[in-house]
N, C-alpha and C positions, 0 to 999 in steps of 0.2 A: 907478677904482682910483687911489689917491694914491701918491705917491712917499715912500719912507722917507728922511728927512733926518737925518743924524748930525752933531751939533755937538761940537766939541772945546773944552774950556776953555783959555783963554790965560793962566791964572794962572802965576806963577813957581813953580818947583819947591818953594821954601821955604814957599809958601802952601798946598801940597796936603796937607790933613790930613783924616782921617775924623772922624766925630762923637765918637768916643772920644778924639780927640787924637793917634792914632797916625799916623805919616807914611805917605803913600800912595806907590806907585811913581811915578817920573817920568812926566810926561804922554806923552812919546814911547814909553815902554814900554807904556803903556795903549793907545796908538794901534796899536802893532804887534800886541798881543794881540787887539784888536777886529778888526783886518784879518784875522788868522788865523781868528777866529770866524766872520766873514762869508763865508769861503770854504767853510764846511761845506756839503755837498750838501743838508742838510735846511733850510738858510736860503734864503729867497726874498725878493728885493727887486724892486719894480716896475721893469720895464724892464731888469733885470739878473738873471743867474743865477749862483749860485756855481759856480766851476770844478769839474767832476767828470771823472773818468777816463771816456773813451769809446772805442768801437770805430768806426773809419771805416765808413760805410755803403757805400762804393764808388761813390756818386753825389754828385759835388761840389755840385750844386744842392740836394740833400737835406741834406748836411752843413751847408751854409750856413744852412739853416732850423732845424735841430735844435739844442736847447740844448747848449752845449759843443762843437758841431761833429761829432756822431756819435751812435750808439746808446749809452746809458749802460752801463757795465760791470757795474753792480750795481743791482738794483731791478726792479720790475715795469713792463712796458709792455703796452699793448693794441693789437692790430691788428684793425680792424673792416672787413672787405671787404664790398662790396655783395652778393656771393655767393661761394660756395666756388670757388676756382680762378681768380680774376681776375688773379692775379699777386702775391698776398700773400707767397708763399714766394720767388718770384724777387726780390722786394724785399730779402729778407734774405740771399740766397745769397752776394753778394760779402763781406759781413761774416763769414759763416760760414766762407768759404774762408780769410780772414785769420786767424780765431781758431783753426781746427783745424790750420793749418800752422805756427803759431808754436812755438818751442821751449817745452817744458813745458806744452803744451796739455792742458787737462782735457777731460772728456766734453762732448759736445753731446747732450742727452737729448731725445728725442721721446716725449712721454707720450700714448699712445693716439691716434696720428694717424688721421684719418678715412679716409685712403687710404695704400696702401703706398708708402713712399719709393722712388723709382726710382734705384737705385744708379748706373747708367751716366751719367745726366744729372747727378747730384751730383758724380761724379768728373770729368766733363767741365768742370764749373764750378770745378774747383780745390779741391774739398772733400776732406779726408783721411777716407776712409771708416772707417778704423780708430779714429777718435775719435767715431764716432756710436754712440749707444745708443738702441735703439727699445724702448719699454716697452709691452707688450701688456696690455690690460685687457678682460675680457669685456664685451660690449655689455650683458649683463644686470646688470652690477654697478651699484650705486647711484651717483648723481652724486658723492657725497662721496668715493667710492673714487678717482675720477679726480683730484679736488682734493687728496686726501691724498697720492697718489703724486707729484703735481706739487710739493707743499709739501716733501716729503722730498728730492726732487731739488734743489730750490732751496736748501734749508738745509744740505745735506750737505757743502758746500765741495768737492765732487768734480766739479762741472760749471762750465764757462765760460758756457754758454747752455743753457736748457731751454725747450722748446716744449710747449704744451698747448692743447687745444680744449675749450671749455666753453660751456654755454648757461645764461644767467641765474644766474651765481654771486651770492651775497649780498654786500652791502658788507663785512660782517664777514669773510667768506672772502677777499675781495680784499685786505683789510688784512693778514690773516695771510700771504698769499702774498707781498705786498710786503716785509713784515718778514723773512720767510724768505730772500728773494732778497738783501736787504741783509746778513743774517747770514752767508750762504754766499758773498758776493761774486760773485753770479751774475746774469746778465741773464736775467730771466724774460719770456717772450713768450707772452701769452695771446690766442688768437684767439677773437673773439666776433662775433656777427652784427651787421650795421650797425644793425639796429633797436634794439640795446641802447645806442646812443650817448647817449641821454637819461638813462640811469641814472647815479647817482653812483658814483664810483670813486676809490680811493686810489692808482691807478696813477700813476707819474711822468709818463707820456706816453700819449696816446691818438691813434691814427692811423687815419683812414678811407682806404680804398683802393677805387678804381673803375677799370674798364678804359678804356684809350685804344687807338687804332690804333698797334700797335707799342710799347706801354708801359702806364703806369698814371698816374692822377692821384691825388696824395696830399694829404690835408687834415689838418693838425695840429689836432685838436679840443681837446686839452689839452696845453699845452706851456709849462712854466715858463721864461720867458726866451727862448723860441724864436719863430720867425716864425708869422704867421697867414696864412690864405688857402691857395690851391691851389698845388701844385708839380707840374708835369708832367715825368715822367721817361720816357725812351725806352730800350728795351733795345738793347744793342749786339749781343748774340748770345744769344737766349733759348732755353733748353732746358727742357722740362717736368721738374719735379723729383719728381713723383709718378707712379706707374705707372697707366696707364689701366685702367679696369675695365669 
């Protein structure tokens, strides 16, 4: 992957003219405009990422590896655990506590979770339960019903974060979810199986999670401007956030 090089002309201001003969803005004004443009979150440059608003993950080692220093505040990310319940929810709980406790917090939506969220553990982790919204969808419903509900939560502007669990969503559906998350200024978290890591995705970030003794190992499979390789994280005090069945 090559690096994007940007060259600025060194012509005097009086020599800056368009093809039609009209005077162009001074070179320094154009440089300022270009700088603002390159900070847009949709712009990616080799070795650098545009600055984007983020939520701290609660794990300094993970923040150091994530683009921008945390979870993006808007857009879709994917979490791909090696199996259900290896610590993928615990990985997100510190950020969830920060988001739900802030003044003016919006909803945190859980769209059709596979297990019942365990309220005592969530509350012990500092999460404001009154900001949680659990959306139940019958198991008999078609797969598109889950994704439709998730898309509505993402694009509604009513949620800071929305979680959903899906198997083998199509690339077109992933793109729709990502655009909805950007439109609603929402962090969308889609949990997928580890076996789907080889499939193409429009998600901003793809994170594989596997268990470790007393923690998890995180691998950033797709990370624009973030670190590559494994990041080992240890729990300081772990509590299960789903109710055992």
